[in-house]
C-alpha positions in Angstrom: -90.2 167.5 156.3 -87.5 170.0 156.5 -87.7 173.2 154.0 -84.7 173.5 151.9 -83.9 177.0 150.4 -81.2 179.0 148.4 -79.6 181.8 149.3 -80.4 184.3 146.8 -77.5 185.7 145.5 -75.8 181.9 144.4 -78.5 182.6 141.6 -77.4 186.0 140.2 -78.1 189.2 141.0 -80.1 191.9 139.7 -83.7 193.0 140.5 -85.9 191.5 142.6 -88.3 190.3 140.0 -85.1 188.3 138.0 -83.7 187.0 140.7 -86.8 185.8 142.2 -87.2 184.3 138.3 -84.5 182.2 138.3 -84.7 180.6 141.6 -88.4 179.8 140.5 -87.0 176.8 138.8 -85.4 175.2 141.8 -89.2 175.0 143.4 -88.1 176.3 146.7 -90.3 177.2 149.4 -87.6 179.6 151.1 -84.3 182.0 150.8 -81.9 183.5 152.5 -81.6 187.2 151.0 -79.0 189.6 151.6 -79.8 192.6 149.8 -76.9 194.5 148.7 -75.4 190.8 147.8 -78.6 190.0 145.6 -80.0 193.1 144.6 -76.6 195.4 143.8 -78.6 197.7 142.0 -81.1 198.4 145.1 -80.0 201.7 147.6 -78.4 200.2 150.5 -77.6 203.6 153.0 -79.4 203.4 156.0 -82.7 205.2 156.3 -83.6 203.9 152.7 -85.9 201.0 154.1 -89.7 201.6 154.6 -92.5 199.2 154.6 -93.5 199.8 151.1 -89.6 198.9 150.0 -89.9 195.5 152.0 -93.1 195.0 150.5 -92.0 195.3 147.2 -89.3 193.0 147.0 -90.6 190.1 149.3 -93.7 190.2 147.0 -91.7 189.7 144.1 -90.2 186.8 145.5 -94.2 185.8 146.7 -95.5 185.6 143.3 -93.2 182.6 142.8 -94.0 180.6 146.2 -90.9 181.8 147.8 -90.9 183.5 151.4 -87.5 185.4 153.0 -86.3 183.0 155.9 -83.2 185.0 156.8 -82.1 188.3 156.3 -78.6 188.9 155.6 -76.9 192.1 157.3 -73.8 190.7 157.2 -71.4 193.0 159.5 -68.4 193.3 161.9 -69.6 194.1 165.1 -66.4 194.2 166.5 -64.6 196.3 164.0 -61.9 198.3 165.1 -62.9 201.4 164.1 -65.8 202.2 166.7 -67.3 204.8 164.5 -67.8 202.0 161.5 -69.0 199.6 163.9 -71.6 202.1 164.8 -72.7 202.6 161.0 -72.8 198.9 160.8 -75.1 198.6 164.0 -77.2 201.2 162.7 -78.1 199.3 159.2 -78.6 196.0 161.3 -81.2 198.0 163.6 -82.9 199.3 160.7 -82.9 195.5 158.9 -84.2 194.4 162.4 -86.9 197.4 162.3 -88.4 196.2 159.2 -87.8 192.6 158.7 -91.3 191.8 159.6 -92.3 193.8 156.0 -90.4 191.5 154.3 -92.2 188.4 155.8 -89.1 187.6 157.5 -88.3 187.8 161.9 -84.7 186.4 161.4 -81.5 189.0 160.4 -78.4 187.4 160.1 -74.5 188.0 160.7 -71.3 186.5 161.9 -69.7 187.7 164.4 -66.7 189.5 163.1 -63.0 190.1 163.9 -60.2 192.4 164.9 -59.4 193.3 161.4 -62.0 195.2 159.2 -62.3 192.5 156.3 -63.4 190.0 159.4 -59.7 187.8 158.0 -58.1 186.1 161.1 -56.4 188.3 164.1 -54.9 186.5 166.9 -56.8 189.5 169.1 -60.2 188.6 168.1 -60.3 185.2 170.6 -59.4 187.6 173.5 -61.8 188.6 176.1 -61.3 192.2 175.0 -63.1 191.5 171.6 -65.6 189.3 173.8 -66.9 191.9 175.4 -67.3 194.3 172.5 -69.1 191.7 170.4 -71.3 191.8 173.9 -71.8 195.1 173.6 -72.6 195.1 170.4 -75.2 192.2 170.6 -76.4 193.9 173.5 -77.8 196.7 171.3 -78.9 194.9 168.4 -81.0 192.7 171.0 -82.8 195.4 172.6 -84.3 196.8 168.9 -85.3 192.9 168.5 -87.1 192.7 171.1 -89.3 195.9 170.6 -89.9 195.1 166.9 -90.7 191.6 167.5 -87.6 190.3 165.7 -84.2 187.9 165.8 -81.0 188.4 165.9 -79.6 185.6 164.2 -75.8 185.1 164.8 -73.3 182.4 163.2 -70.0 180.8 164.6 -66.7 180.5 161.8 -64.3 178.5 163.8 -60.7 180.1 163.7 -61.7 183.6 162.5 -64.4 184.7 164.5 -65.2 186.2 167.7 -67.5 183.0 167.7 -65.4 180.6 166.9 -66.7 177.0 168.4 -69.3 175.6 170.4 -68.4 176.1 173.9 -68.1 180.3 172.6 -71.7 180.1 171.2 -73.0 178.7 174.4 -71.0 181.6 176.3 -72.5 184.1 174.5 -76.0 182.8 174.5 -76.0 182.5 178.7 -74.3 186.2 178.5 -77.1 187.6 176.2 -79.9 185.1 177.6 -82.8 186.5 175.3 -85.3 184.9 173.3 -84.5 187.4 170.6 -80.6 186.2 170.1 -80.6 183.1 168.1 -78.7 180.7 166.3 -78.0 180.2 162.4 -76.6 176.7 162.9 -73.7 175.9 159.7 -71.9 172.7 161.1 -69.0 173.2 158.2 -68.1 176.7 159.9 -68.1 175.5 163.3 -65.7 172.6 162.3 -62.1 173.2 163.7 -59.9 174.5 160.8 -57.1 171.5 161.3 -59.3 169.0 161.8 -62.5 167.5 164.1 -60.8 165.3 166.9 -61.2 161.6 167.0 -62.0 159.3 170.3 -58.1 158.7 170.5 -57.0 162.2 170.0 -56.4 161.8 166.4 -57.2 163.7 163.1 -58.2 162.2 159.9 -58.4 164.0 156.5 -62.2 162.6 156.5 -63.8 162.4 160.2 -65.3 159.4 160.8 -68.9 158.8 161.0 -69.2 158.7 164.4 -66.8 161.5 165.3 -69.0 163.6 163.0 -72.3 162.5 164.9 -70.9 163.0 167.8 -70.0 166.8 167.2 -73.4 167.2 165.1 -75.4 166.2 168.8 -72.6 168.7 170.5 -74.1 171.6 169.3 -77.9 170.2 169.3 -77.0 169.5 173.0 -75.3 172.9 173.8 -77.9 175.5 171.7 -80.5 173.3 170.3 -83.2 175.1 171.2 -82.0 178.1 169.6 -81.6 177.3 166.3 -84.0 179.1 163.9 -82.5 178.2 160.6 -79.4 175.7 159.2 -77.0 176.7 156.4 -75.8 173.7 154.6 -72.1 173.4 152.7 -69.6 171.1 152.9 -65.8 170.2 153.3 -62.6 169.0 153.0 -59.3 168.2 155.2 -56.4 168.5 153.2 -52.9 169.0 153.9 -54.3 169.7 157.8 -56.2 172.6 156.8 -60.3 172.7 156.2 -61.7 174.2 152.7 -65.1 174.8 153.9 -66.9 176.4 151.0 -67.9 173.8 149.2 -71.2 172.5 147.5 -73.5 170.4 149.3 -72.6 167.0 148.9 -69.8 167.3 147.0 -67.4 166.8 150.2 -67.0 164.9 153.3 -69.6 166.1 155.2 -72.2 163.1 156.6 -74.7 164.9 155.0 -77.2 162.0 155.8 -76.7 162.1 159.6 -77.2 165.8 159.7 -80.3 165.8 158.4 -81.2 163.0 160.8 -80.1 165.0 163.7 -81.8 168.1 162.3 -85.0 165.9 162.0 -85.3 164.5 165.5 -84.5 168.2 167.1 -86.4 170.5 164.7 -88.1 168.8 162.1 -89.8 171.5 159.9 -86.6 174.2 159.9 -85.5 175.8 157.1 -82.2 174.4 155.7 -80.4 177.0 153.0 -78.2 175.7 150.7 -74.1 177.5 150.8 -72.1 177.4 147.6 -74.7 175.8 145.4 -73.6 176.1 141.8 -76.9 176.6 139.8 -75.6 173.7 137.1 -75.7 171.4 140.1 -78.6 172.6 142.9 -81.8 170.6 140.8 -79.9 167.4 141.3 -78.4 168.1 144.8 -82.3 169.4 146.0 -83.4 166.3 145.0 -81.0 163.9 146.7 -81.7 166.2 149.8 -85.1 165.3 149.3 -84.7 162.0 149.1 -82.6 161.8 152.5 -85.1 163.9 154.4 -87.9 162.0 153.6 -85.6 158.3 154.8 -85.1 160.1 157.4 -88.4 161.5 158.6 -89.9 157.7 157.8 -86.7 156.4 159.6 -87.9 158.7 162.9 -91.6 158.1 162.7 -91.4 154.5 162.6 
């Protein structure tokens, strides 16, 4: 069955032991861990990581039966300042070098924008920016190939360099390496202004058929390259997407998504985002019930 996990920094920040203890009651097998977000007291400058450091962190979670599915190192790989960009890439490379010592293979990032803070910039969609991204990711992928680890990239519609299924497919065709994989976040990929229905209309709540078609398009385009899934929820209001909602609190056809994931990637890590601690136990219970039901459907 699918493995539902959590994003560590949604459940408090502190030492590895305290964060692990705060997640343990939810009985999840995996997490996404961004060191600088979840463990703010830890040193994060490039050059600090080591096998011993990584084992100390991973052991704190392992004591509670929790493994690290994705090591978050979210950088701007197209940062407008070349020096800052190179420094960020070096930090990401260090995560790739020691990821295995965390008990993890995947280091994740989004694909950035022409603004330093990754906010919208019209030049982000340009060929020049795509070329900068390719150069950055080729550097990271060469490092990943050396250490047997994986660069996981995540798209963000209307804002980042990779902002659509088509752009993600182009990226994967350009850098054709098994060490470059996809962190699939369907809500991030939803267009900012709406998901087009077959008749060209944009509904506040996209139809179940249209959402299913959207999920299928992603899996047909790069399903074999997906290494983890992010799960949250969304609404369209006044023609704009609100895409940072707790799972099961918006209009995502989560049941259909889970069925699709089970069909293509039955044991993949599905990591909840924006999950409020007060709601998480109930959300996980509903998601696990959905997965059991869909697993049974697919087996019959």
